[in-house]
N, C-alpha and C positions, 0 to 999 in steps of 0.2 A: 622728309628731310630729316637730318640729323645733326646736333651739333659737337665739336670736342674743342673745349677750352683749356688751354694750358697756362696756369701761373708761370712767373718766371724764375725767381729767385729760389734756388734749390730744387726744381723741376726740371728746368732747361740745362742748366751746369750748376757747379759747384760753387755757386755765389756765395753760400752761407758760410763759408771759411774764410773768403776774402771779406766779406761783409764785419765778420767778427775780427779779423785782423787789422783792418782799416779803423774799424771803432776802439779798439783796444790802444791802439796809437793815439787816436784821438783823447781818452779819456786820460793817457800820460801826459799828454802834451796841452791840452787846455785846461784839465783840473787837475792836475799831479796827482793822478790816482793810478799807482802800479796795481799787479794783482788781478786785474779783469781778466775772466776767462771766457771763453766761448759760451758755456751754458749760463753765463750770467745773463745773456740776452734772449734766453729761451722764451720767456712769457710776452716778448716783443715781436716775435717771427710772424711774419705775415700782416702786420699793423701799419705797416708804413715807418720811414725812417724817425720820427719824432719818437713814436711809442717804443722802439727798438733801443733807442738811446736812453729813454725812462726808465726801460724796464731793469736794465744795468745799475743806472743810478741808485732804484731802490734798493738793490742787493747791498749797495756799498754807502746807503745811508746818506747820500746825497739828495737835497731836496733844490733842484734845478729851475730856474725861472725859465718863462718862456723863450726870453731872450738867448739865454745860455742853450737852451735845447735846440734852437735854430741854429746858432752858431757851429754846435756839434755836428748836427745832420748836414751843413754844409762842408765843412771840413771832412767829415765824414765821406760824403760823395766823392769830392776832389781826391782824396787819397784813395778812395777804390778806383777810380777812374785813372789814376795815375799807376795802382798796381796792375790793372788790366792791360793797360798799355805796354808794361813791361813782359807780362805773362797772360797772354789770352787762354781763355776758359775753353775748352773742348764741349761739346754738348754731351750730356750723359748717355751711356749708350741705350740704344732703344728710340730716342727721342726723334730723330731725324726720320728713321725709318717709318716709325708710328703716322708722322707729320705729313711725309711723303705718300704713304699710303692712302692716308683720308683725304688730302689734297686733289688725288687723281681719282678719288671715287665720286662720283657725280650725285650720290646720295648723302654725301657729307659737305659741311661748313666748318672750317678752323679757325678760331680766334685765340688771341692773346689777352689775358686780363691780368694786371699785375698792380699790387698797391706802390710800387716803386715809383719814381719819376721818369717821365719821357726819356731826357738825357741818359739817365743810369741804365734804365731798362734796353734801351736801344744798344747802348754800347755791349751789353751781354748778348743780346739777339745777334748784333755783327759779328763778336768775337766767337760765338758758337756755329757761326754760318747760317742762320735760320732765315728761311725765306719769308719772312714777316711781313713783307709787302703783299703779300698773296692773302694776307689774313686781316681779318677784324682786330683792331689793336686798342684795347682800352687801358689806360694808366692812372697813378693814383691822383693825376691832375685833372683827370674828368669826374671826379665825385667828391661829394661832400662829407660822406662817412666811410671810414675804412672798416675793412674786416676786424671781429666777426659780422659786421653788419652785412647784409646780402648785396648792396647797391651796386658794387662792382660786377656782379655775375649777372644782376637783373639788367645791367646796360650791355653788358656783353651779348648776354641772349638777343636782346630786343636789336642790336647793330646786326646779329647774323639772322634776323627775321624769323626767329623761333621762338617758342615757348620752352620757359627754363626745364620742362619736364623732357624735353627732345633733348637736351644736352647733357654730356658727361665732362666734370671739370677734373684735371688733375691737379692734385693738390700735394704740399709736403709739410704743410704746419696745420697743428690743431685749429688755429683761428681760420685760417683759409676752408677748412674741411668745415666748419662750422658754418661760414659764410656762404658755401655752396649749397649745404642742405638747407639752409634757411631761403635761399634763393629758389628752392624746390628743384634743384638740379641733382642727378647722379653725381656720385665722386669716388675718384680712384685716389688712394693717398700713396705714396711713394715714401720710403724711410730713409730717405736722403738726407734728412736734417734731424730727425728725431726718431724714437722707437715708437714701434707699433702700439705699444700699450697707451700712447698718447694719441693716437688716430682712430680708437674705435667707433668713431662716429662715420666714418667713412663707408661706402658700401663694399668696398675691395681694398685691401691692401697689399701691396706687392714692394718687393725690394729692387725692381727693376722694370722700366718699361719694356723691356725686350720681351716680356711675356704677355704683353698688351695686344690683342689684334681688334680690329673693327666689330669680329661676331662676337668677341667678349663685349664691345661697347652697347652694340645690339640688343644684346641679352640684358646688360643692366637696364637701357632706359625701355624695352618693353616687358620686363619681369616687372608685374602688378604690386608684387611684394618689396 
């Protein structure tokens, strides 16, 4: 048996754009900070909402308290969900096809593993018409440690009933790639959220999942190098 584990934000749909737009609004309304841009959040990609907010705060010289971070993450999620309701996000090209192929193959098990909350990630999965009820589904609420710690992917592999070395993780962020590799999984990175230069720890880098096949996954898992 083999495992295929998908991250959500930036892998399944273009949520990073909406995440950034929602967060920029929060910085302006809560902290009176204008001029925040998407790249300010980059060091927090894949590390959960709190680290995402703190990344931009550091860029702009803000020393936020835990209470302020919590307020910002809650406001960010509410803003994100409202934006998603107005404008649903489709799945990235190749995502549904790869999932469908793996789900129909008796040798594969499929999982979702995200640092995001259950409420936020489920809204994305529904928007993108992902058949997530057929998969193992792990969220940031299920772990104590966020990426780049490997806990998220270790739990996902365990719930699939597989060893990490039997699994391929699809990621889009450096912290996620690091977490996948630390867990002992193979990793394919897609350049949906950052450039290939930031994803060099991955076993394979693609600009679209349209190019990824089950044979490709098997080759990665079975390759001793």
